[in-house]
N, C-alpha and C positions, 0 to 999 in steps of 0.2 A: 503493498500500499505507498503509497503518496504523503510525505511528511503532511500534507495539508488535509488530509483526512483525519489526525488526529486533534484538530483546532476544536470540536469539541468537547474534548476530552482535556484540553488545556484547560478552555475555559469552564466546563463542569469543577473543575479540583474546587472542595469546599474548604481547604487549607484546615482539616481537621484533624491531623495531625497521627492520625492513623498508623501510616506508613511509617512514623519513625521510630514503633514499637512492636514488641511481639502482641499480639492480638490477644485481648486479655481473657482467652480462655486457654490460650496456652500458658500463661504464664504463672508460675510459680516459684519460690524461695526468695533469692536475693532483687529487691527492685532496681535495684543498680545497673543489673545486670537485663533488665527490659528491653534495653535500646537495642536494635535489628538494623542501622541503616550507617556505617561508618563515617559516612560521610558527614552530617550531620553532628554525630560523636566529634570527629575530630574537627573541626571549624565553627562549630557553634554558632552557626550563622545562617538564618531561614533561605537564603538565597542557595546554599548546599544540600537542602533537603531536597525530596521528591517534589512539595508545593510551590518552592521557591523555583525551580527549574522548569516546572509546568509553566505560571504566570509569567518566566522571561522568554518562554517558547510563543506562550500567547499572545506577546507583546512583539514577536520576534514576525510570527504568523500573518500579524496586522500591519506588518511596516513602521513601529514604533521603534524599533532598535533593528540593527543589520551588522552584519560584518566589517561594512566599509569603517565604521566608526568605534565598533565595542569589538572588535577581533581578538584581542588579547584576553579580555576581561569573558568574553562570550568562553571561547576554546578554555578556559580555564575552569569557569560554572561547568562547560560540560562533560570536560575528562575527568576532571577528580572524584570519579564516581567508578567503582569496579563492576559495575553493571552485573550484579551478584543476583538482582531481582527478589532482596526481601522485602522492598515498597513493594513492590507490584505485589505480593503477595497477601501483603500485611492489609493494603488498600482494596483489593478484593473479597478478604475475606471480611473487612468491616463492612461491606455490601455498595461499595461503591462499584459499580459497573462501569469500569475503564481499563484502557491497557495502556498506564502509565510507561512499562518494559519499554512496546513497541513505541512509543512516543520517542522516547529517548534515544534509541536504535537510529532509527528514522532522521532523526538531528543529527546524528555522529554521520548517519549517510550522505546526509544535503551537506554536512560540512566539507566533505570528502569531493563532492560533487562538483564545489564549487572555491576548490583549490586552498582550504583553509586548513591546514595540517600542522597538526603541534610539531616544533621540530624532532621533539628527541623520538616521534614513532617514525622517520623518517632511516634512519640506519635499520630496524627493524624490516618495514617494508621491499625497501630497497634490498637487505637480504633475502628477505621473502621471494622477491621478484628472481633474482640469481640463483640463488641456489635453495630454493625449495622447502626454507625451513626458516621457522622465527627467532631461532639463537644465535642469527648470524654465523654459521658455521659452513665448511664447505662440505657440498652436496655427497663427495666422495667419502666423507668419512661417515656417513648416515647408518652404515653396517658393521660400526668396527665391534660396536658393543656385544656382535654374535661370534664374535672369531673362535675359533677351534671347537663350536659347538655344530654338532649335525642336525641343521635343520633344512627343512625343505624350501628350496628358494621357489618362488609362484612365476617368478619371472621365466622358470625355464620347465616346473612340474606343476600341476593344478593337485589342489587340495579343496576341500568340501571347507575348512575352515581358516580364517585369515587370523593371524594371529598380527594385532595393526600395532606399535611401537608405539607412534607418537614422537615429536619433533623433542621436547623436553627429556624424556627416557630415554631418546637414544643419541643424544651430544650432552647428558650431564652424567659425568663417569661416575658420580658418587651415587647413583642411582642404577648404575646398570648392573650390581649384584643383584637385584631385584629382579630385573629382566631374567636374567640368567636363571634365579629358582624360578620364575613363570615359567620355562621352560623345560627346565626339569620337572615341575607339577603338571603339567599339560603331557608331559612323555610317561609319567608314573600312569595318567588317567588312560593314557593310550587312546589319544586324539590325535585325527589325522588334519595335522597342521602343516602351514606353511607361513615365513615371510617373505617382504619386498625388501629385506636389506637396503642395500645404497639406492634403491630406486623406489621407494618408499616415497611420499611427498607429504607434505604439509597436509590437513584434513581443512582448512582455512578459517576455522572458527574464531582464533582470536584476531585473526585481520577483517572478521565481522562485524565482532564486538567493538573495534576501533574505527569502524564504518566504512572499509574496504571492502563492499558488498561484492564487485568484482572479480575479485580476488577467491572468496566463497565458491562463487559460481564455476570458477576455472577449474578449482580444484576436486571440486563436487563432481563436474562432467571426466574429469580424468582420473579419477579415482572409481566411480560408477564403472567405467570402460574397463579399467587393470581389473578389477574383482571378475567381472563378466568374463573376461579372456582368460583369467586363469580357474574357472570354474567355482568361484567360490560362491557359498550360500549364505555363511554366517560371518561374520565380521567377530572378533574378541577383542578388546583392548584393555589395559591396565590404566590406560590415559582419562580421566574424565572429561577433561576439555573436547578430546577426539569423540568420547562419548556421546554427550550432549551435540555434539557436531551433529555426527552422523544420526542420531535419534530423533533431534528437536529440528537442527536449522535445515537439514536436506529434505525430513519431510514439509517445512516451509516453502518447499520450492515443487512438490508433489511426488517425491521421491521415498518411498518407505525399501528401509533399509534393514534385514534380520541382523540386532546387534547387540553385542552383551559386554558389559563392562567384565573387566575381569573377578571383580570379587561376585557378581552377580552369576555368572558362571562357574565358580568354584563352591558356589551354594547351593547348586543345582548338581555338581557331581559328587559333591558329599551327601546330598538326598539319596543320589542312585546307586550309592555302596561304593563307588569308582573311585572314592578318597576317603580315607581314615583318619581322625585326628586322637593318633593313640599317647603322645606324648604328652608331657606334662609341662606347661609353662608357668612356674609362680611367679605373677606378677600383676600389678595394679593397674590397669588403664582405662583411659578413656578415651571415647572416640569424637575425632571432627567429620562431622558430615559435608562434604566438599557441594560449593554449588552446585555445579558441573555436573555433579553425580545425583543431585538431588532436585530441585527446584526446577531449575535449568535445562533439564532433560525431558520434561515432558514434551513428547511431541504435537503439534497442531491437529485441531481438526479443521475440516472443507467444507463449503459450500459446493464449489467445484473441485473435482478431484484432477489434479493434475496441474492446479493453476493456484500463482501464490495466495496466501492466506487473506481470504475477505470477506466480509459479512456485511451484508447492507442494514441501514438502520433509517428510522424512519421520525417523524416528529409526530407528536402526541399534544393536542390541543395546543397547538403555537409554541409549545416548548421546546428548547434545545434540543435535536436528536439525542433519544437514549433508548429506546425502545428498537430491539432487533429484528428484523421482517423475519428471518428464521431465528428459531429459535439457538440460541449461542453455548455452545460446550466451552467454560473459560479455561484457561491454562492455569491454573491454581497453584501448582508447585506439589500437590499431592501424589501425583504418580511418579516419583522418581524414585532411586534407590534408597531406599532407608532403613529396611529390614534386616535384607541380606546380609549386611557386614556386621549388623548384631547379634542375627543368627550365628554365623561362623563363630566369634568371641565369645558367645555364650558355650558353645560347645566343644570347645578348647578346655581340656583338665586342667585344673590348676588356676586358669586367670581370673582374674577377679574383675568385672567390669563395674565404673561406674560412670553415669552419666553427667554431661555437663549441664545447664540451665536453658540455654540455647540450642534446643536439636532438631534435625529434621530440616521441615519446611521453614523453620525459622531460624537455622543454625547464623553465626554469625558469620561471614566471609573471613577469608586467610588473608586477604589484601592483595593475593594479585593479581583478581581479575577484572577484565576493562581494559587493559593496559596499564595498568597503575603500577606495575611493577618494573615496565619500562619507564613512564614516563615521569611519577611520584616517587621513587623507591621509599623515601622516607615516611611518605604518608601509607605506604606498602607494609614498611616495617612498626609502625607505629598500630596498626589495625592488627596487624600479628603477635604485637607482644600483651595484646588487648584478650585475644583469644589463650595464647598461652597461659595467661594469667586466671582466664578463667579454668581452664583444664587443671594448674596446679590447684584452685581451691576446690578439686572433688578429692584430692588427697593422693589422686593416681601418680605413679612412677614413672609415665611415659604417656603422651596422645600416638594414636594411630590415627591414620589417613588412607585416605586410599585413592590421591590425587598427586603427581608428582610435582607439578606445580604449587600446592600447597606446602607439601613436604620440604621443597628448597624453600620457599620463603621461611616457613619456620626455622629451619637450620639456620638460614642468614642473619634472622632476627636473633636468635640465641647465641649465634658467635660476635653480634653487635651490643647485646645488652650484658652477657657476660650470665644469666639465667640457668638454672641447670633444670633440663626438662629433655626427657629422652625422645625422639621421636620416631616414629615406625611407619612404614609401609604395612600394610595388613598381609600382603602378599609374603614379608620377610615372618609375620606371626605364626602362620598356615605352614609355610615351609619348616618352622621350626618343632611344629607340632606333629607333621605327618611321620 
């Protein structure tokens, strides 16, 4: 949809501030942990909350402000946001039938279309365009993580399952042991799978959240073709960003992909008896819900299959457009992957599991999303520090997550602050329990 299609949402915002907090029915424990929007928490100024951004968008769409006179301040407002979707879910849970996340995403797309790009983003996008990854690393090095492993090459042999690694895991050497453990686990379960190695591309999702829609479409079309050529029926990935891209963003353009996050796939294999968690792991842990594995992974519902997401509105009694001509199925974030990682942790012998206060669809972001880790790293680390303190408050020795971007931001933040907290990928815990 075009940015102008969200003018009604921008005008309808009542500035009730529901978007800033965990909805009241999900709030328990410490009231200080009831906030769910990192942006308003960090900057404590109304413009940096969803209502402020929507009112700025309304002014933009009515021609009262523009990039010509307000470029720096507008870009700062638009991009100091992790695009984590928490405000969108809280807004809908409060009964406001709007699409604030979509509006903010389309505003970023408009920024790029009009040549308004944060300078910090350009090295990332230029690296993507030259080497097909978000980490500004050589394309030829993408498959180095699998050196010495006997894994089927999907550019030469077909397989029903594609193990899709993603940019962060492919190039972050500190995360390579997790990948290699993943391969061991899939082999133990006798899964017929392969990898694309150095020929794997970016999923396009992170670029899309920065406003580069063309990059998403380019990689979507390329990846779909590669999977078809290799006979791939199912994609399994340890990367939450890739998972959300394949499940949600590709579906936004009418493409349905059978995709599992690795934690979802492992939970299935455990239930089928193909993996047995028999070793004790004597540890107290808490679990961080990645935004892209949870609320952002929910697929889109269409009026017309195969066409970009759209829903016709109509006015009632002369009021602002409010009623949808076809009853709308809202993306509320409730259909994300929440129970599977918890199921696994609870099945591991000797493991004690303590929940944080902000969990599942209302989990606080790690801070790395929406390009913030590239554009405003101090803000990314500030957000991660808040989440790590919440984790420590549960009495846990370690924070477990299922996202390489989350783990990287948590590790970098701990190194900066000097605080002590172990951070594990859930795959590491599973491999220890096998």
